N, C-alpha and C positions, 0 to 999 in steps of 0.2 A: 425468622430471624433477618435482621437487616444486613444487606450485602457490605455495608462499610463498618460494621461493628468490629471493633479491634480489642481483642482479650489481652490484657497485661498479666505476664507471669514472670516469676523470678527464676533466672537461670544461673548458672555458675556456681552450682553447690557441690561440684565434684572436683577433686584435686587427684592429679596422677594419671599415668597412662597404664602401667602394668600393676603397680600396687595402688589401687584407687580408694579414696575416701569420699563418701557422701555424707554430709551432716544435715540434720534436720532440727527444728525446734526453736523457740523464742525464750527470751530472758524469764518471762513471767508467765509463760505457758505451763502445761502440766509436766513436761519433760523436755530434755534435749537428747540426742544421740546420734548414731551414725551407723553406716554400713561399710565395711572394708571388703572389697572384691580384689581378688588377686594374690591373697596371702597363700603361700605354699602349704601344703598338708606336712604334717610330722613335726611341727615346731612345739616343743614342750614349753608351755608358757608359765612364767612366775606371775601369778595373778596379784600377788602382794606387791610386786615392783610396779605393776600397772596402777595399782591404788595409790602407791607411794607418790608417784609422779602426780596424780590428781590432787593429793593432799598438798603437794608443793605449789600447786596453783590456786586451790580453793580460797574462798573468802574467809575473813574472820580469823586468820592464822597468827596474827600479830597486831600490835597496837599501830603500825604504820599502813595498814591496808583497810579496805572496806570491812564494816563489821556485819555485813550480812552473813547469816549463819546457814551455811549449807554443808552437809556431810560430803556431798559429790561422790556418793558411792555408786560405782557403776555395776550394772547387771548385764551380763552377756546372755543373748537370746538365741544365738545360732552359731554355727561354724567352730565350735569347739567341744570336744567330747573327752571326758576325763582329763582335762587340763591339756590336751593337744589339738592343734588345728586340724581341721578335717579337709581344708582345701576348698570349702564352700564358703559363701559370703558370710562374714562375722558381723552379726548384728548385735548392738548394745545400746543401752538406755541409762540415763542419769535422770532421776526424779528431781524436780524443783521443789524443795521443801519449805522454803522461806520467802514465798512471794509476798510483797507489800505494794499491790498495784496502786493503792491510794496515796503512796508517796509520789505518784507521778500525775495525779489527777489535775494538778495546777498547770500542766503543760499539754493537756488533751487538745487544746486549740492554739497552742503557743509553740513556736520554733526556738529551740535551744541554740545559741550560737556555737558554731564549729562542730555541731552534731550532723548526724544523717537525716534529721527530721525533714527539712524541706526537700532535700534531693529525692527521698523516699516518696513524699508526697506527690512531687512533680512527676516522678516515674511511674508510680503505681496508682495514683489517685486516692490512696489511702495509706495509713501507717498505723502500726502498733506503738502507741506512745508510751506503753509500760516498760520503762528501762530500754527503749529503743527496739524492742522486739528482736527481730533477726539480726539487726546491726549491733546488737550488744555484744560486748567482749566475752559474755558467758558462753557464747557458741564456742569459744577456743577450747573448753573442756573437752569436747568431742575429739578435737585435734590431738589433745594430749593423750587420750587413750589410744588412738591409732599409732601416734609416734611411739608410745611405750611398746607397742607390739612390734613396730618397725625396729626399734632398738633391739629387741631380741632376735629378730631375723638377722641383723648385722651384729651378732654378739662380740665379734673381736673389735668392733669400732668403738671408740671412746669419744663421747660428746661432753664438753664442759662448756656451759655457758654461765656468765657471771655478770654482774653489775660493774661497770668500768667507769660510769659517770652519772652523777645526779645534779642537775641543773648546771651551775658554774664550777662544780667540783669534779676534777678529772684525776684518775689514777693513770700514771704514766710508766708504771712498773712493766717491763716486758713479761709477756704471759709465761716465757720459759722460768721466770724467777718467782713466779706465784705458787702457792700452795692450794691446789684445787680441793683438797679436803676441807678447807674452811669455808667454802661456799655455802653450805647448808648448816653452818655453825652461827650464823648472824641473820637477823631479819631482812637485810637489805640484799643478801646474797652477793656480797663482795668477797673476793679472794684475798683480801689484805685486811687484817684486823684494824689497824688505825683508821684506813679509808672508810671502812664499814661504820665505825663510830661516827666519823664527821658526816657521813651521808645520812645516817639515821637522825641525827641532830637536825640537820637540814630539812628533812622531811617533815618531822615534828614541828618546827618553826613555822614552815609553809602551812601545814595542817591548821595550826592555831590561829593564822591569819585568815583563814577560810579560802585559801588559794590552793593551786597544784603546781606541780613541778615535773619536768620531763627528765630523760636521761638516756643513757647508752648501755646496751648490752654487748659484750663481746662473746663470741663463741669460738672454741677451738676444737677441731675434730681430728683425733689421732687414728693411726692405723687404717686409714682409708684405702680400700683396694685400688690398684692403678686401673686405668681405662674406664671409669665412669663417667658418663656425659657423652653427648652427641656434638659433633664440630660445628653445626650450623646454627639452626634456631633453637636447638635444646641443649645448648651449652650447659655444662653443669653450674656454673656461676650465675647464668641467667635464670635457670630454675630456682636456685637458692635465693636470687633476689625477689623473684616473683612470689616465693613462699613466704618471705619474710615481710614484703610489702603487702601481703594479704592480711597480715596480723593487724588488729584494730590498733590505732594510734601511732603506727610506724610511719615516719616521714623520710627516712633514708637508710641506704644500704651501701657498704663498701666492703671489699675483700681484698686480702693481701696488702699491698702498699697503699691501696685506695686512692683517695685525692692527693695525699701527700707524694705519691709517685710521680704526678704530673709536674713537680718542681725538681725532679731528678734529672740527670743526664743518662743516656742509654748505658754508658760505660759503668754508671754507678748501680743502675737498676737490674741489669741482666743478671739472671741466676746462672752462674758458671757450674758446669757439671764436675762432680767427682767421678772416679773410674768406675764405681759401682752404680752409676746411673743416678744416684741422688744428687742434690745441688748444694753448693756451698752456702748459699743464702736462699731465702724463700720469699722474695718480694712478690712472686706470683701468686702466693697463697694456696699452694697446693694444687693449682689448676693451670694448665696450659693449653691454649687452643680449644678451651672448653671441656678439656678432659683431665680427670684427676692423675696426678703423676706419682702418688705415694707419700709426698711430703704433707706435713700438717696443713689442713684446711683451716684458715682463721678469717673471721669476718666482723663487722660491727653493725648493729641495727640501732638507728636512732628513734626514740619515742618522743612524741609531742606531750605536753602537760595535759592532764586529763581535762576534758572541755567542761565538765560540770564543776562549778565553783560555788562555794557558800557565800557568794557576794551578790548584790543586785546588780543586773546587766540590762541595758536596753535591748529589745529585739523586735520582732513583729509577730502577729498573730496569722492565722491561716487565711485572713481576708486581707493582709497587707497593712493593717493598722498598727501603729506604734504600740508597743507594750513594755513591761517590765517583768524580769523574772529573776527568782533566786533559787539556787539548787537546794533540793531537800532530800532527806533520805540518807543512803549509806553509800559512800563513794571512795574510791582510792585517791589519796593525796598525790601518789605517785605510782604509776602503773608497773614500772620497771621490776620491782621485786617479785611480783607474781608472774611477769611475762618471761622470766627466765626459763622455766620448763616449757613455755609455749615455742620459744625460740628452738630449744632442743628438739621438740617433737617435729616442727615443720622441717628442720634440717633432716631428721630421721627419716621423714617421709620422702623427701627427695632422694636421699641416698638408697633407700630401699627400692624406690621405683627404677633409678638407673641401674642398681644392682641386677634387678630381675631382667631389664631391658638388655643389659650387657651380656646376659647368658646366650643371647642369640647373634652376637656380633661376628663369632667366627667359629669354625668347626675345629 
């Protein structure tokens, strides 16, 4: 072996410290899956609820998403006995049933604009061009499984994520006035019927033009225990930000008053206390000093337009030569509707992790 030989490998496949998820698999490989380490024993799991969250994320569920057909049926391999967690690592797997690798043969030597193709090739010296391999959003199905289990660990906590923007369409209705029960009654996963219709029409129009569009997901978390989060580097909002920014296509995160808070005066922005310890307003977004205060946590996540479009675009090949490419196969015209359960899952993973870490905070 040569002394100067360097081996490139992929790190960063594990999320969390106390409640940890490690995922594996590629978009068009045999399967994807994960291992959850740190889940306490004795949790009676609703396996149907886990599958339901996967069904909310899976492709082919409506006319405004990719038509790739996957049942996304999860099989648990370890860590659960008679429907109850045993405290040992929970292994699970989701078989890829509808691979069409030939849909990507035209980009085997070509880099797609705004994809991870070139950065992967530069970093590792090789890449799986079949749907992006490990960089594909298909990996997020494993996060949804783990997030669904985290939700059941935090059974009193209520997570409500919904589409609040598609392209230049924005819903400005305060979340307190929305009906969260409507989220799953429309394909776009909006909490407002009129806005849902407008968003669906927008997505269909963009799809017909062979283009894509981005949007924003708002997440509201109720009944959060107080004292979750660490006050320095592991602030609760910092970990939520990392979780959301790790999701494919995410370009921005804000919580509480967010960027709008920068235009306010301190006398306007301060959350004054009630005598019971709650606050009269909640510009802090349920987190102060990096620690949850028991008020609603709410945040927004911005998603870019899907990079694969059905239009010809100039690009380069692996040798740096100019080339042309056009998207083929099955792709989302807007990723936001399918990303709603992913946002919920990542939020649940952060809260579960800090919930277990908080158990050792004081005697």
